[in-house]
C-alpha positions, 0 to 999 in steps of 0.5 A, a space after each residue: 711554742 713559747 721561748 724557754 725561761 731565761 736562767 736566773 743569774 746568781 745574786 752573788 755574781 751581780 754588781 755591788 750596790 756600790 755601783 760607782 766603786 767608791 769603796 776603791 777609794 780606801 787604802 788596801 789595808 782599809 779594804 782588808 779591814 772592811 772585809 774583816 768586819 763583813 766576815 764578822 757581821 755575816 757570822 755573828 750578827 746576820 743570822 740572829 739579828 731578826 730574832 734579837 729585833 723581834 724579842 727586843 733583846 740586846 746581845 751583850 755577849 757579842 761585845 768582846 768579839 766586836 771589841 776585838 775588831 779594834 774599830 772604836 773611833 776609827 779616825 782616832 786610830 789613824 783610819 780615814 773618815 771614809 773608812 769610818 763612814 763605811 764601817 757604820 754603813 756596813 754595820 747598818 747594812 746587816 743590822 741597824 740596831 747594832 750600828 746604832 749601839 756602836 755609834 752611840 757608844 763610840 762616836 758619842 761617848 768615847 769620842 767625848 772622852 777624846 775631845 773633852 776629857 782631861 788627861 786624868 779622865 781619859 786615863 780612868 775611862 778611855 781604855 775600858 770604854 774603847 775596848 767595850 769592857 764598859 759601855 757608855 750612853 749620851 744623855 741629851 734629849 729630854 721628855 719635853 725637849 728634843 729639837 729645842 733642847 739647846 734652849 729648853 734644857 731643864 735638867 739642872 746641875 748645882 755645884 756644892 760642897 760634899 762636906 757642908 751640903 751647901 751650894 759652893 762655887 768652888 765645891 767638890 761635887 755637883 747635884 743633878 736633877 732632871 730627866 732624859 728620854 730616848 737614851 740609847 744604851 740607857 738601860 745597861 750602860 755603865 756610864 753616861 755623858 749627861 748634859 745639864 744646865 748650871 743653876 749658877 750661870 745658866 751655862 750647859 755642862 757635861 758630866 760623866 755619870 756612873 749609871 749606878 749612882 744613888 738617885 739614878 733610875 732607868 726604865 726601858 722605852 717599850 712598844 717601839 716599831 724601830 730599832 727594837 734591839 736598841 735599849 732606849 731608856 727614860 732616865 731620871 736624876 734625883 739629887 744625884 751627886 757627881 764629883 767635880 773630877 767627873 765634870 768635863 772640863 772641856 765643855 763650857 756651853 751648848 756650842 761644844 755639843 756641835 762638834 759631837 753632833 756634827 760628827 754623829 750626824 754624819 754617821 747617821 747619814 752613813 746609816 741612811 746609806 747602809 739602810 739603802 744598801 740593805 734594802 737593795 740587797 734584799 729587794 734584788 735577791 727577792 726579785 731574782 728568786 721569786 717566781 710569779 706568772 711563771 717567771 722571776 719578778 726580775 723579768 718584769 719591767 716595773 720591778 727593774 725600774 724600781 730596782 734601778 731607782 733604788 740603786 740611783 738613790 743609794 749611789 747618789 747618797 753614797 756619793 754625797 757622803 764620800 764628799 763629806 768624808 773628803 771635807 772631813 779629811 781637809 778639816 773643811 767642816 770645821 769652819 764656815 758652812 760645816 754644820 749646814 753641809 752635814 745637815 743637807 747630807 743627813 736630810 737628803 740621804 734620809 729622804 732618799 732612804 725613805 723612798 728606797 726602803 718603800 720601793 723595796 718593801 713594795 717589791 716584796 709585796 705581802 712578804 715585805 711586812 713580816 720579819 721572816 723576810 729582812 725587808 720588814 725590819 729594814 723598812 721599820 728601822 728606816 723611820 728611826 734614822 729619818 728622825 734622830 740626829 736632827 729630824 728631816 725637817 730640822 736639818 732642812 731648816 738648818 740648810 735653809 737658814 744657811 742659804 737664805 740668811 733667815 732662820 725659820 726656827 724660833 
């Protein structure tokens, strides 16, 4: 007589994918706030995220509730950098698209106001943006320039007088011409931070551009296989007049973007962690519940091996990001090898993420390619994380330059 099947342990009683307990490094108040976020995500996002993704629709109606959590730019509110990273990881764990919206708006647009905005500009824009009464975008990438946008930026800004319409080095406005691509939140944002090259001296400038200004045209990028809820846009600027008072006085060259890109690259690496948490959650639940050959998948040795490999990738990625957060607290990333350390974190975590989601999709078999099951969406969204905020290859070459002293990037 064959032995009776062993009972399956309830998934919610199993150890967390935070297998080494990194979350315990948070303060008690931060842990409570993170649990508040989890409650919001479970109630307001998780039940609907798949439908939004399938329809490629952004749920603007959730913004007031999201704002009520008061999580805009957590480090600016006194929270730790570890907490800020785990916020993005937890959002990604539930829906990568919502996490990406949050990152673009808060960690790029709102953070730009803190870092580069004048006191007058912060007074005009910051409160509404922080509380999501207005939304922002970050317009850097161009149709023909992604990784090489620093040297190849074609969008132009010309300073002029609004009274005479003539070029004027001391004029009260600027005229923008050019195009941007892959701009997250670009179809519906109220404002965008637009990067353009000054025709007078070639320096890169930053501008707060009202998306409703004459000459601004926006179109949604269609047919995406990842981050379908995110509204990426192609944006064209044709003789768009922007007041001198809306030029970021704190931006004088492309080097100033490194502060922002370093921070956002860290957050995208945290997204790679969150994506692995999501894949592990979905794959483990499926393995425990799915019956094949008269027993749960979880009883097969190869399935256990894949789950443990997924867990190892996730824990290793999280450990690297915890160390990055510690370096942020020490301000160590402001000097020396900071960008290279961040580039290694982004390249490493995104590579492990790709392995992890592939194993998770495999565990679900045919069910892993339909969005009726979470894994298909997780698997597809990972491809965007692997590429944006510096592709895997570009981040690898940044680290290679740091460790060899020789640049492989032209």
